[in-house]
C-alpha positions in Angstrom: -0.7 1.2 -12.1 -3.4 1.3 -9.5 -2.4 1.6 -5.8 -4.6 0.6 -2.9 -3.9 2.4 0.3 -4.5 0.3 3.4 -6.5 1.4 6.4 -3.2 1.5 8.4 -2.3 4.7 6.6 -4.1 8.0 6.6 -6.7 8.5 3.9 -5.0 11.8 2.9 -2.2 9.7 1.5 -4.2 9.1 -1.7 -4.0 12.8 -2.6 -0.3 13.1 -1.7 1.1 10.7 -4.4 1.8 12.7 -7.6 1.1 10.8 -10.8 -0.3 7.8 -9.0 -3.8 6.4 -9.3 -4.3 5.8 -5.6 -7.5 4.8 -3.9 -8.1 4.0 -0.2 -9.5 0.9 1.3 -12.1 3.2 2.9 -13.2 4.6 -0.5 -13.5 1.0 -1.8 -15.7 0.0 1.1 -13.2 -2.6 2.2 -12.6 -1.6 5.7 -11.8 -4.4 8.1 -11.2 -7.1 5.5 -8.6 -9.5 6.6 -5.3 -9.2 4.7 -5.6 -12.3 2.5 -9.2 -11.4 1.5 -8.1 -7.7 0.9 -5.2 -8.6 -1.3 -7.2 -11.0 -3.4 -10.0 -8.5 -3.8 -7.5 -5.8 -4.7 -6.1 -8.0 -7.5 -9.5 -8.9 -8.8 -10.3 -5.1 -8.9 -7.2 -4.2 -10.9 -4.9 -3.0 -8.2 -1.3 -3.9 -8.6 0.2 -2.5 -5.4 -0.9 -2.3 -1.8 0.6 0.6 0.2 0.4 -0.3 3.9 2.0 0.3 7.3 1.5 -3.3 8.3 5.0 -4.6 8.5 3.9 -8.2 9.4 2.0 -8.6 6.1 5.0 -9.9 4.3 5.3 -12.8 6.7 1.6 -13.6 6.8 0.7 -13.5 3.1 2.3 -15.0 -0.1 2.2 -11.9 -2.2 4.0 -13.6 -5.1 1.2 -16.3 -5.3 -1.5 -13.7 -4.9 0.0 -11.5 -7.6 0.4 -8.1 -6.0 3.2 -5.9 -4.9 3.4 -4.4 -1.5 5.1 -1.2 -0.3 5.4 -1.1 3.5 5.8 2.3 5.2 7.6 1.8 8.5 7.3 4.9 10.6 6.7 5.5 14.3 3.7 7.7 13.7 1.3 7.3 10.8 0.0 10.9 10.6 0.1 12.5 7.2 2.3 15.3 8.5 4.9 12.8 9.6 4.7 10.7 6.4 5.0 13.6 3.9 8.9 13.6 3.9 8.7 9.9 2.8 6.5 10.5 -0.2 9.4 10.9 -2.8 10.8 7.6 -1.7 7.3 6.0 -1.8 6.7 7.3 -5.3 10.1 6.0 -6.4 9.3 2.6 -5.0 5.9 2.5 -6.7 7.6 3.3 -10.1 10.0 0.3 -9.9 8.2 -2.3 -7.8 7.1 -5.6 -9.5 4.4 -8.0 -8.7 5.3 -10.3 -5.8 7.8 -7.9 -4.4 7.7 -6.3 -0.9 9.6 -3.0 -0.5 10.0 -1.3 2.9 10.3 2.5 3.2 11.8 3.2 6.6 11.3 6.6 8.1 
């Protein structure tokens, strides 16, 4: 499973997910792509999950039709220090999520 980390989360998140092939939007050169374009590009490039802090994405995009899963991290501050306690829950969600699903991790 390949996971794309959205620009709404810190780039350090890619190195914090044990056993997960995670790449950032920044590393892919996809900064500032609109959500629909980003999701379709991710699927074409072999990503199966988008990890994001954009809690509106589920209402704006049909992830089932696009063919990708989305894990949304809902947290007041998106600094890596604040997100680290959520990593075990994020990894668990990544292990079980299926295409077309949206899972929220609330912190």
